[in-house]
Structure formats: structure tokens, C-alpha cells
N, CA, C and O of each residue as an XYZ file, in Angstrom:
288
protein
N     -78.635     78.397    118.065
C     -79.853     78.372    117.301
C     -81.028     78.284    118.268
O     -80.980     77.539    119.246
N     -82.052     79.028    117.997
C     -83.219     79.058    118.865
C     -84.267     78.072    118.369
O     -84.669     78.107    117.206
N     -84.704     77.194    119.266
C     -85.775     76.247    118.955
C     -86.989     76.582    119.798
O     -86.865     77.076    120.918
N     -88.156     76.310    119.255
C     -89.393     76.421    120.016
C     -90.024     75.050    120.062
O     -90.041     74.333    119.061
N     -90.539     74.685    121.210
C     -91.200     73.407    121.389
C     -92.694     73.638    121.490
O     -93.159     74.462    122.277
N     -93.441     72.897    120.680
C     -94.897     72.965    120.705
C     -95.435     71.598    121.096
O     -95.110     70.598    120.456
N     -96.251     71.546    122.136
C     -96.823     70.291    122.599
C     -98.080     69.985    121.807
O     -98.897     70.873    121.561
N     -98.237     68.734    121.409
C     -99.335     68.334    120.544
C    -100.495     67.702    121.304
O    -101.542     67.424    120.718
N    -100.319     67.472    122.601
C    -101.425     66.935    123.402
C    -101.377     67.553    124.793
O    -100.410     68.229    125.144
N    -102.407     67.325    125.572
C    -102.513     67.951    126.895
C    -101.573     67.353    127.928
O    -101.253     68.026    128.908
N    -101.123     66.137    127.753
C    -100.231     65.491    128.726
C     -98.775     65.899    128.539
O     -97.962     65.698    129.442
N     -98.431     66.463    127.397
C     -97.046     66.859    127.135
C     -96.170     65.705    126.710
O     -94.946     65.825    126.744
N     -96.761     64.576    126.306
C     -95.970     63.414    125.928
C     -95.690     63.359    124.421
O     -94.992     62.459    123.955
N     -96.229     64.314    123.660
C     -95.979     64.374    122.220
C     -95.704     65.823    121.857
O     -96.474     66.713    122.218
N     -94.599     66.067    121.140
C     -94.222     67.435    120.831
C     -93.461     67.508    119.514
O     -93.029     66.492    118.969
N     -93.306     68.734    119.015
C     -92.529     69.017    117.820
C     -91.625     70.208    118.133
O     -92.030     71.137    118.832
N     -90.409     70.174    117.615
C     -89.459     71.277    117.789
C     -89.298     71.988    116.455
O     -89.067     71.349    115.429
N     -89.422     73.315    116.470
C     -89.254     74.122    115.267
C     -88.111     75.101    115.465
O     -87.940     75.650    116.553
N     -87.316     75.323    114.403
C     -86.260     76.329    114.493
C     -86.847     77.698    114.186
O     -88.058     77.828    114.006
N     -86.002     78.718    114.126
C     -86.513     80.079    113.951
C     -87.172     80.293    112.593
O     -87.927     81.251    112.429
N     -86.907     79.422    111.613
C     -87.538     79.524    110.296
C     -88.791     78.664    110.183
O     -89.426     78.638    109.129
N     -89.157     77.959    111.257
C     -90.343     77.114    111.244
C     -90.110     75.714    110.718
O     -91.069     74.989    110.453
N     -88.847     75.314    110.558
C     -88.528     73.974    110.073
C     -88.452     72.982    111.234
O     -87.983     73.321    112.320
N     -88.917     71.760    110.994
C     -88.878     70.717    112.018
C     -87.469     70.162    112.175
O     -86.619     70.323    111.300
N     -87.236     69.493    113.326
C     -85.954     68.827    113.582
C     -85.648     67.800    112.506
O     -86.543     67.307    111.819
N     -84.382     67.494    112.375
C     -83.943     66.397    111.509
C     -83.220     65.381    112.380
O     -82.580     65.734    113.371
N     -83.330     64.119    111.997
C     -82.665     63.045    112.725
C     -81.870     62.225    111.716
O     -82.363     61.930    110.627
N     -80.644     61.856    112.074
C     -79.797     61.039    111.215
C     -79.673     59.662    111.836
O     -79.268     59.516    112.989
N     -80.029     58.652    111.049
C     -79.972     57.268    111.493
C     -79.067     56.477    110.563
O     -78.824     56.880    109.425
N     -78.571     55.346    111.055
C     -77.685     54.497    110.283
C     -78.437     53.254    109.815
O     -79.261     52.701    110.545
N     -78.142     52.822    108.582
C     -78.714     51.575    108.099
C     -77.822     50.422    108.544
O     -76.728     50.647    109.062
N     -78.278     49.199    108.345
C     -77.496     48.028    108.750
C     -76.200     47.900    107.970
O     -75.250     47.273    108.441
N     -76.150     48.500    106.758
C     -74.917     48.455    105.963
C     -73.982     49.619    106.283
O     -72.884     49.687    105.730
N     -74.389     50.534    107.161
C     -73.527     51.632    107.568
C     -73.812     52.958    106.892
O     -73.138     53.945    107.187
N     -74.784     53.017    105.999
C     -75.142     54.257    105.314
C     -75.927     55.165    106.258
O     -76.750     54.680    107.034
N     -75.680     56.485    106.203
C     -76.395     57.438    107.043
C     -77.580     58.015    106.289
O     -77.449     58.450    105.145
N     -78.744     58.017    106.941
C     -79.986     58.513    106.365
C     -80.500     59.632    107.256
O     -80.641     59.438    108.463
N     -80.787     60.809    106.683
C     -81.340     61.938    107.433
C     -82.796     62.114    107.056
O     -83.143     62.173    105.876
N     -83.642     62.197    108.068
C     -85.080     62.360    107.863
C     -85.607     63.468    108.766
O     -85.023     63.757    109.810
N     -86.712     64.087    108.359
C     -87.382     65.103    109.175
C     -88.206     64.409    110.242
O     -88.930     63.455    109.958
N     -88.094     64.890    111.464
C     -88.876     64.344    112.577
C     -90.279     64.923    112.514
O     -90.459     66.127    112.696
N     -91.278     64.083    112.257
C     -92.659     64.551    112.209
C     -93.111     65.001    113.594
O     -93.749     66.044    113.737
N     -92.777     64.210    114.615
C     -92.991     64.576    116.009
C     -92.194     63.634    116.893
O     -91.734     62.585    116.442
N     -92.032     64.010    118.142
C     -91.355     63.192    119.144
C     -92.403     62.757    120.166
O     -93.369     63.476    120.424
N     -92.202     61.577    120.742
C     -93.158     61.067    121.720
C     -92.421     60.382    122.866
O     -91.458     59.644    122.655
N     -92.889     60.640    124.067
C     -92.312     60.023    125.255
C     -92.666     58.542    125.278
O     -93.812     58.168    125.032
N     -91.672     57.695    125.577
C     -91.872     56.257    125.685
C     -91.144     55.816    126.951
O     -89.976     55.430    126.897
N     -91.832     55.872    128.086
C     -91.179     55.612    129.369
C     -90.163     56.691    129.646
O     -90.494     57.877    129.649
N     -88.911     56.285    129.883
C     -87.831     57.244    130.093
C     -87.099     57.588    128.801
O     -86.054     58.238    128.837
N     -87.628     57.164    127.674
C     -86.975     57.354    126.388
C     -87.855     58.207    125.482
O     -88.984     58.548    125.835
N     -87.325     58.545    124.314
C     -88.064     59.327    123.322
C     -88.022     58.575    121.999
O     -86.966     58.106    121.576
N     -89.179     58.463    121.349
C     -89.239     57.928    119.994
C     -89.584     59.075    119.051
O     -90.162     60.082    119.459
N     -89.221     58.905    117.795
C     -89.447     59.938    116.796
C     -90.177     59.329    115.607
O     -89.809     58.255    115.133
N     -91.206     60.009    115.127
C     -91.940     59.560    113.945
C     -91.238     60.086    112.713
O     -91.062     61.295    112.562
N     -90.830     59.171    111.814
C     -90.207     59.536    110.544
C     -90.916     58.791    109.419
O     -91.711     57.884    109.664
N     -90.622     59.179    108.199
C     -91.038     58.388    107.046
C     -89.780     57.830    106.398
O     -88.791     58.541    106.221
N     -89.830     56.538    106.044
C     -88.685     55.872    105.421
C     -89.230     54.850    104.436
O     -90.019     53.981    104.807
N     -88.814     54.955    103.197
C     -89.277     54.079    102.117
C     -90.792     54.094    101.998
O     -91.416     53.056    101.778
N     -91.378     55.275    102.143
C     -92.808     55.444    101.959
C     -93.671     55.001    103.130
O     -94.897     54.987    103.014
N     -93.063     54.639    104.256
C     -93.827     54.196    105.418
C     -93.483     55.049    106.622
O     -92.341     55.478    106.789
N     -94.486     55.291    107.463
C     -94.253     56.008    108.720
C     -93.812     55.004    109.770
O     -94.355     53.902    109.854
N     -92.823     55.389    110.574
C     -92.355     54.496    111.629
C     -91.838     55.294    112.811
O     -91.303     56.393    112.658
N     -92.010     54.717    113.999
C     -91.467     55.296    115.217
C     -90.099     54.678    115.443
O     -89.955     53.456    115.407
N     -89.088     55.515    115.677
C     -87.726     55.023    115.857
C     -87.105     55.648    117.099
O     -87.455     56.757    117.501
N     -86.180     54.914    117.692
C     -85.319     55.451    118.734
C     -84.101     56.065    118.051
O     -83.868     55.809    116.870
N     -83.333     56.858    118.760
C     -82.169     57.532    118.179
C     -81.093     56.549    117.723
O     -80.294     56.877    116.846
N     -81.061     55.339    118.308
C     -80.036     54.359    117.932
C     -80.577     53.228    117.069
O     -79.926     52.191    116.944
N     -81.750     53.401    116.470
C     -82.359     52.373    115.614
C     -81.539     52.189    114.350
O     -81.123     53.165    113.726
N     -81.305     50.939    113.970
C     -80.655     50.602    112.694
C     -81.750     50.319    111.681
O     -82.585     49.440    111.894
N     -81.752     51.059    110.579
C     -82.772     50.903    109.546
C     -82.396     49.784    108.571
O     -81.218     49.495    108.364
N     -83.419     49.160    107.975
C     -83.200     48.169    106.931
C     -82.697     48.890    105.678
O     -83.021     50.057    105.458
N     -81.902     48.191    104.857
C     -81.423     48.766    103.595
C     -82.474     48.661    102.514
O     -82.245     49.095    101.385
């Protein structure tokens, strides 16, 4: 699958990935009870040597790491 990366700022520390149909990435996270939740990544941001992703969950925007456990 072909992805295109678009940088959202001049430093290159914030970006969005789009597939060939123009859809954003999806990220699957686990809740504390073990349920899997899939959300669309609004954007990704560099955090030191790591990457955080902006998602919406329960009506709120939040930055998460790939291994974040969400509240139920």
C-alpha cells in the first residue's frame, strides 16, 4: 500500500500519513480491561525519540503513545 507523508510544520516534527484514497492512518489501542479500540490518527508528533499520536476518545482529544492503555 502506498502512503504519502505530509508535514504540518516547518521543523518536520508534526505530520500526517495518507493512503492512496486520502484516508488518514488508523491506530489500535487496548483499554485497561483488554478491549481493542481503533481510532483515526489526526496527526503524529515527534516527542524526543518517540512518536505520539493525536486521537479522539470519548469525545476528547488526547495525545497517546502506541502502547498507551486507555480508560474504559
